[in-house]
KELUM-748436 format. One line per field, with one value per atom (N, C-alpha, C): residue in one letter; residue number from 1; x, y, z. Coordinates in Angstrom, 2 decimals. Each point is the difference from the previous one (the first is absolute). Layout:
<recs>
residuo <- c(A,...)
num <- c(NUM,...)
c1 <- c(X,...)
c2 <- c(Y,...)
c3 <- c(Z,...)
</recs>
This chain:
<recs>
residuo <- c(M,M,M,S,S,S,M,M,M,Q,Q,Q,R,R,R,W,W,W,E,E,E,P,P,P,F,F,F,A,A,A,D,D,D,L,L,L,R,R,R,K,K,K,L,L,L,E,E,E,N,N,N,R,R,R,V,V,V,S,S,S,R,R,R,L,L,L,W,W,W,N,N,N,R,R,R,F,F,F,P,P,P,P,P,P,F,F,F,F,F,F,G,G,G,E,E,E,G,G,G,A,A,A,E,E,E,E,E,E,W,W,W,T,T,T,V,V,V,P,P,P,L,L,L,D,D,D,I,I,I,R,R,R,E,E,E,Q,Q,Q,D,D,D,G,G,G,T,T,T,L,L,L,I,I,I,V,V,V,E,E,E,A,A,A,S,S,S,V,V,V,P,P,P,G,G,G,L,L,L,K,K,K,P,P,P,E,E,E,E,E,E,I,I,I,D,D,D,I,I,I,Q,Q,Q,I,I,I,E,E,E,D,D,D,D,D,D,V,V,V,L,L,L,T,T,T,I,I,I,K,K,K,G,G,G,E,E,E,T,T,T,R,R,R,T,T,T,E,E,E,K,K,K,E,E,E,E,E,E,K,K,K,K,K,K,K,K,K,G,G,G,Y,Y,Y,L,L,L,L,L,L,K,K,K,E,E,E,R,R,R,S,S,S,E,E,E,G,G,G,S,S,S,F,F,F,Y,Y,Y,R,R,R,S,S,S,V,V,V,R,R,R,L,L,L,P,P,P,D,D,D,S,S,S,V,V,V,D,D,D,S,S,S,D,D,D,R,R,R,A,A,A,E,E,E,S,S,S,T,T,T,Y,Y,Y,A,A,A,D,D,D,G,G,G,I,I,I,L,L,L,T,T,T,V,V,V,T,T,T,M,M,M,P,P,P,K,K,K,K,K,K,T,T,T,E,E,E,T,T,T,Q,Q,Q,P,P,P,K,K,K,K,K,K,V,V,V,T,T,T,I,I,I,S,S,S,V,V,V,G,G,G)
num <- c(1,1,1,2,2,2,3,3,3,4,4,4,5,5,5,6,6,6,7,7,7,8,8,8,9,9,9,10,10,10,11,11,11,12,12,12,13,13,13,14,14,14,15,15,15,16,16,16,17,17,17,18,18,18,19,19,19,20,20,20,21,21,21,22,22,22,23,23,23,24,24,24,25,25,25,26,26,26,27,27,27,28,28,28,29,29,29,30,30,30,31,31,31,32,32,32,33,33,33,34,34,34,35,35,35,36,36,36,37,37,37,38,38,38,39,39,39,40,40,40,41,41,41,42,42,42,43,43,43,44,44,44,45,45,45,46,46,46,47,47,47,48,48,48,49,49,49,50,50,50,51,51,51,52,52,52,53,53,53,54,54,54,55,55,55,56,56,56,57,57,57,58,58,58,59,59,59,60,60,60,61,61,61,62,62,62,63,63,63,64,64,64,65,65,65,66,66,66,67,67,67,68,68,68,69,69,69,70,70,70,71,71,71,72,72,72,73,73,73,74,74,74,75,75,75,76,76,76,77,77,77,78,78,78,79,79,79,80,80,80,81,81,81,82,82,82,83,83,83,84,84,84,85,85,85,86,86,86,87,87,87,88,88,88,89,89,89,90,90,90,91,91,91,92,92,92,93,93,93,94,94,94,95,95,95,96,96,96,97,97,97,98,98,98,99,99,99,100,100,100,101,101,101,102,102,102,103,103,103,104,104,104,105,105,105,106,106,106,107,107,107,108,108,108,109,109,109,110,110,110,111,111,111,112,112,112,113,113,113,114,114,114,115,115,115,116,116,116,117,117,117,118,118,118,119,119,119,120,120,120,121,121,121,122,122,122,123,123,123,124,124,124,125,125,125,126,126,126,127,127,127,128,128,128,129,129,129,130,130,130,131,131,131,132,132,132,133,133,133,134,134,134,135,135,135,136,136,136,137,137,137,138,138,138,139,139,139,140,140,140,141,141,141,142,142,142,143,143,143,144,144,144)
c1 <- c(120.02,1.14,-0.06,0.07,-0.04,1.38,0.10,1.27,0.15,1.20,0.30,1.03,-0.13,1.02,1.24,1.13,1.26,0.54,0.27,0.59,1.38,1.07,1.29,0.51,-0.53,0.49,-0.87,-1.11,-0.98,0.70,0.70,0.64,1.13,0.66,1.07,-0.62,-1.18,-0.72,-0.43,-0.52,-0.42,1.18,1.13,1.21,0.44,0.01,0.37,-0.89,-1.29,-0.99,0.26,0.34,0.24,1.29,1.02,1.29,-0.22,-0.74,-0.29,-0.72,-0.97,-0.68,0.91,0.90,0.93,0.88,0.56,0.89,-0.73,-1.31,-0.75,-0.31,0.19,-0.17,1.11,1.15,1.12,0.39,-0.94,0.33,1.19,0.21,1.16,1.32,0.14,1.24,0.12,-1.09,0.01,-0.61,-0.16,-0.63,-1.43,-0.46,-1.40,-0.81,0.48,-0.69,-1.30,-0.68,-1.21,0.32,-0.77,0.21,-0.90,0.47,-0.89,-0.58,-1.24,-0.65,-0.72,-0.36,-0.62,-1.55,-0.65,-1.40,-0.43,-0.84,-0.49,-1.01,0.20,-0.86,-0.77,-1.15,-0.73,-0.22,0.37,-0.20,-0.79,-1.16,-0.82,-0.61,-0.48,-0.69,-1.41,-0.89,-1.46,-0.72,-0.74,-0.84,0.81,1.16,0.77,0.64,0.06,0.59,1.04,1.16,1.05,-0.32,-0.07,-0.32,1.21,0.49,1.10,-0.60,0.15,-0.45,1.18,0.17,1.09,-0.52,0.59,-0.40,0.81,-0.64,0.65,-0.92,-0.22,-0.90,0.55,-0.94,0.35,0.45,-0.06,0.41,-1.27,0.20,-1.07,0.34,-1.00,0.25,1.07,0.00,0.97,1.44,0.14,1.35,0.64,-0.77,0.46,0.27,1.13,0.40,0.03,-0.81,-0.11,0.50,0.96,0.47,0.16,-0.28,0.20,0.89,1.24,0.90,0.76,-0.01,0.67,-0.45,-1.33,-0.60,0.47,0.32,0.31,-0.89,-0.77,-0.82,0.73,0.06,0.76,-0.98,0.01,-0.84,0.99,-0.09,0.89,-0.81,0.63,-0.68,0.88,-0.55,0.76,-0.99,0.23,-0.78,0.86,-0.67,0.78,-0.63,0.84,-0.44,0.68,-0.56,0.66,1.28,1.08,1.29,-0.13,-0.75,-0.10,-0.70,-1.03,-0.73,0.79,0.91,0.74,0.66,0.53,0.75,-0.78,-1.20,-0.74,-0.75,0.31,-0.78,-0.36,0.65,-0.33,0.58,-0.89,0.49,0.17,-0.76,0.13,-0.45,0.82,-0.30,0.25,-1.03,0.09,-0.48,-0.78,-0.49,1.18,0.14,1.12,-0.26,1.08,-0.05,1.18,-0.09,1.07,-0.46,0.90,-0.42,-0.10,-0.87,-0.09,0.01,0.36,0.20,-0.13,-0.93,-0.13,-0.25,0.73,-0.12,-0.27,-0.91,-0.38,-0.02,0.63,-0.05,-1.33,-0.63,-1.32,0.15,-0.89,0.01,-0.31,0.50,-0.20,-1.46,-0.81,-1.41,-0.85,0.54,-0.82,0.06,-1.19,-0.15,0.15,1.25,0.27,-0.55,-0.33,-0.61,-1.35,-0.69,-1.37,0.00,1.12,0.09,-0.86,-0.60,-0.79,0.36,-0.15,0.32,-1.08,-0.14,-0.94,0.74,-0.48,0.61,-1.11,-0.11,-1.06,0.51,-0.26,0.38,1.45,0.92,1.40,0.47,-0.87,0.44,-0.06,1.14,0.08,-0.19,-0.96,-0.28,0.22,0.87,0.27,-0.46,-0.91,-0.58,0.47,0.40,0.45,-0.56,-0.83,-0.59,1.06,-0.22,0.88,-0.31,1.01,-0.13,-0.94,-0.87,-0.96,0.61,1.11,0.63,0.70,0.30,0.71,-0.93,-1.31,-0.90,-0.24,-0.08,-0.14,-1.37,-0.01,-1.24,-0.42,-1.22,-0.50,-0.26,0.60,-0.19,-0.82,-1.05,-0.84,0.51,-0.14,0.46,-1.18,0.12,-1.10,0.42,-0.93,0.25,-0.47,0.82,-0.45,0.52)
c2 <- c(130.88,-0.15,-1.30,0.00,-1.24,-0.50,-1.27,-0.64,0.01,0.22,-0.05,-1.02,-0.70,-1.00,0.71,-0.44,0.66,-0.62,0.81,-0.45,0.70,-0.70,0.64,0.55,-0.56,0.48,1.02,0.39,0.94,1.38,0.48,1.33,-0.08,-1.15,-0.11,-0.01,-0.66,-0.01,1.39,0.76,1.39,0.86,-0.18,0.75,-0.33,-1.32,-0.48,0.59,0.05,0.58,1.51,0.70,1.48,0.22,-0.76,0.14,-0.33,-1.05,-0.39,1.10,0.61,1.14,1.20,0.22,1.09,-0.31,-1.17,-0.36,0.12,-0.37,0.02,1.39,1.05,1.33,0.58,-0.71,0.41,-0.86,-0.20,-0.89,0.43,1.33,0.33,-0.47,-0.09,-0.47,-1.49,-0.71,-1.41,-0.83,0.54,-0.66,0.22,-0.13,0.27,-1.29,-1.14,-1.24,-0.01,-1.15,-0.16,0.01,0.84,0.12,-0.99,-0.53,-0.93,0.84,-0.35,0.64,-1.08,0.34,-0.93,0.12,-1.10,-0.02,0.04,1.01,-0.08,-1.08,-0.70,-1.17,0.21,-0.61,-0.14,-1.51,-0.59,-1.38,-0.17,-0.71,-0.14,-1.41,-0.38,-1.27,0.25,-0.70,0.23,-1.28,-0.47,-1.18,-1.21,-0.28,-1.17,0.12,1.24,0.21,1.09,-0.22,1.05,0.79,1.35,0.89,0.93,-0.01,0.90,0.97,1.30,1.05,0.82,0.13,0.77,1.08,1.21,1.12,0.02,-0.33,0.03,0.72,1.30,0.73,0.14,0.08,0.22,-1.20,-1.20,-1.18,-0.85,-0.78,-0.96,-1.28,-0.84,-1.28,-0.84,-0.03,-0.89,0.54,1.24,0.58,-0.31,-0.65,-0.33,-1.50,-0.36,-1.38,-0.36,-1.01,-0.49,-1.39,-0.29,-1.41,-0.27,-1.22,-0.53,-1.20,0.09,-1.13,-0.06,-1.23,-0.23,0.94,0.28,0.85,1.43,0.43,1.39,0.55,1.04,0.66,1.08,-0.05,1.05,0.64,1.35,0.79,0.82,-0.12,0.73,0.68,1.02,0.72,1.13,0.81,1.13,1.03,1.30,1.08,0.66,0.49,0.60,1.38,0.92,1.26,0.18,0.88,0.34,0.80,-0.33,0.68,1.52,0.45,1.39,0.77,-0.60,0.68,0.03,-0.82,-0.12,1.31,0.74,1.23,1.24,-0.06,1.16,0.62,1.24,0.86,-0.43,-1.00,-0.37,0.99,0.49,0.83,-0.91,-0.99,-0.98,-1.37,-1.00,-1.36,-0.94,-0.45,-0.90,-1.42,-0.19,-1.33,-0.83,-1.18,-0.93,-0.63,-0.22,-0.73,-0.93,-1.06,-1.01,-1.27,-0.90,-1.32,-0.02,-0.93,-0.17,-1.50,-0.31,-1.34,-0.04,-0.84,-0.02,-1.44,-0.46,-1.35,-0.03,-0.88,-0.04,-1.45,-0.40,-1.32,-0.26,-1.07,-0.32,-0.96,0.12,-0.96,-1.42,-0.94,-1.45,-0.36,0.77,-0.35,0.36,0.57,0.47,-1.13,-0.27,-0.97,0.79,0.06,0.76,-0.63,-1.30,-0.66,0.54,0.54,0.49,1.55,0.60,1.44,0.53,1.16,0.65,1.50,0.59,1.44,0.75,1.19,0.97,1.28,0.75,1.35,0.96,1.07,1.05,1.30,1.01,1.41,0.16,-0.69,0.12,-0.83,-0.75,-0.81,-1.49,-0.65,-1.42,-0.69,-0.92,-0.70,-1.49,-0.59,-1.43,-0.56,-0.99,-0.61,-1.44,-0.42,-1.39,-0.50,-1.08,-0.48,-0.74,-0.02,-0.82,-1.42,-0.81,-1.46,-0.39,-0.96,-0.38,-0.63,-0.72,-0.66,1.03,1.23,0.97,0.95,0.00,0.85,-0.45,0.90,-0.39,-0.65,-1.01,-0.65,0.48,0.15,0.37,-1.30,-0.12,-1.16,0.42,-0.71,0.32,-0.76,0.61,-0.57,-0.59,-1.26,-0.67,-0.07,0.29,0.03,-1.30,-0.64,-1.12,-1.22)
c3 <- c(-16.85,-0.90,-0.69,-1.33,-0.75,-0.34,-0.17,-0.31,-1.53,-0.45,-1.43,-0.26,-1.09,-0.37,-0.46,0.58,-0.39,-1.29,-0.97,-1.27,-0.11,0.33,0.03,-1.31,-1.14,-1.29,-0.65,0.63,-0.61,-0.25,1.01,-0.17,-1.10,-0.01,-1.03,-1.38,-0.19,-1.32,-0.33,0.97,-0.32,-0.42,0.70,-0.36,-1.43,-0.32,-1.35,-1.05,0.28,-1.01,-0.19,1.08,-0.11,-0.82,0.26,-0.70,-1.47,-0.27,-1.41,-0.76,0.63,-0.61,-0.24,0.93,-0.12,-1.25,-0.12,-1.11,-1.32,-0.01,-1.23,-0.56,0.84,-0.47,-0.86,-0.10,-0.72,-1.18,-0.92,-1.10,-0.94,-0.22,-0.85,0.53,1.36,0.57,0.06,0.00,0.24,-1.11,-1.19,-1.11,-0.15,-1.24,-0.34,-0.10,0.49,-0.15,0.82,-0.01,0.77,1.52,0.70,1.39,0.74,1.05,0.82,1.17,0.34,1.12,0.79,1.15,0.96,0.00,0.01,0.10,1.43,0.37,1.43,0.19,1.13,0.33,1.32,0.08,1.27,0.12,1.11,0.30,1.30,-0.15,1.20,0.01,1.23,0.08,0.45,-0.73,0.28,-0.23,1.00,-0.06,-0.53,0.45,-0.37,-1.41,-0.49,-1.32,0.09,-0.69,-0.14,-1.25,0.13,-1.07,-0.24,-1.21,-0.42,-1.01,0.28,-0.91,-0.42,-1.40,-0.56,-0.85,0.14,-0.83,-1.30,-1.08,-1.28,-1.08,0.21,-0.91,-1.40,-0.98,-1.33,-0.82,0.59,-0.70,-0.37,-1.01,-0.40,0.78,0.29,0.71,-0.67,-1.33,-0.71,0.13,0.42,0.13,1.42,0.82,1.37,0.09,0.52,0.12,1.50,0.39,1.44,0.01,0.91,0.15,1.46,0.35,1.34,-0.05,0.52,0.00,1.28,0.59,1.28,1.12,0.07,0.97,-0.15,-1.18,-0.26,-1.13,0.34,-1.01,-0.71,-1.33,-0.81,-0.94,0.03,-0.90,-0.83,-1.35,-0.99,-1.07,-0.56,-1.14,-0.42,-0.95,-0.52,-0.48,0.35,-0.60,-1.01,-1.05,-1.09,-0.37,-0.47,-0.51,-1.34,-0.79,-1.29,0.32,-0.75,0.24,-0.27,-1.02,-0.32,1.10,0.61,1.00,1.29,0.19,1.31,0.38,-0.92,0.30,-0.26,-0.58,-0.44,1.15,0.37,0.81,1.39,0.59,1.37,1.00,0.87,1.12,1.26,0.09,1.10,-0.55,0.32,-0.48,1.17,0.65,1.16,-0.28,-1.05,-0.29,-0.53,0.60,-0.35,-1.36,-0.68,-1.29,-0.05,-0.80,-0.09,0.54,0.24,0.50,1.52,0.44,1.46,0.30,1.20,0.49,1.48,0.47,1.48,0.39,1.02,0.50,1.52,0.42,1.41,0.40,1.07,0.53,0.65,-0.35,0.56,1.24,0.91,1.17,-0.46,0.77,-0.29,0.00,0.74,0.23,-1.22,-1.07,-1.15,-1.08,-0.55,-1.09,-1.31,-0.52,-1.19,-1.29,0.07,-1.19,-0.26,0.99,-0.24,-0.05,-0.42,-0.03,-1.17,0.17,-1.03,-0.03,-1.22,-0.06,-0.82,0.42,-0.73,-0.19,-0.95,-0.26,-0.35,0.82,-0.19,0.53,-0.80,0.38,0.41,-0.66,0.24,1.21,0.61,1.18,-0.37,0.08,-0.21,1.37,0.06,1.28,-0.20,0.83,-0.01,1.32,-0.09,1.22,0.01,1.20,0.23,1.28,-0.02,1.22,0.86,1.30,0.91,-0.16,0.22,-0.08,1.20,-0.26,0.99,1.29,-0.21,1.23,0.88,-0.53,0.85,0.69,-0.36,0.63,1.45,0.96,1.39,0.23,0.93,0.41,1.37,0.23,1.32,0.76,1.14,0.85,1.23,0.19,1.16,1.25,1.14,1.24,0.69,0.35,0.74,1.48,0.84,1.44,0.60,0.95,0.72,-0.59)
</recs>
């Protein structure tokens, strides 16, 4: 049996995302303005580097805004469709459109000044190395 890190707000975030998607299905009742949607993220640590991957398909790199301020990574952007096509002949429409905004607090051990980003095949990847002073040191034990 493996141990899993407990995230008390993970279930709350999932519920919030589901409720948001439910409300976004009823634009005639709640206005036809730009709808906000959530960008799915994967965050992992590999070889002393924090890697954040965000799924933002269909956008050009210049349409995505990435900012790091006070140890918070923020990814923003907007997808657009033509108004005439929006209502024409859809039987099912699941792809999100409108503005998106996602913020994630970064650990203190990350050197955000050396952050780099790449965008390929609809995946935005932001890599940030760990600060050298926070990486663990191996201490050898001498006997005698």
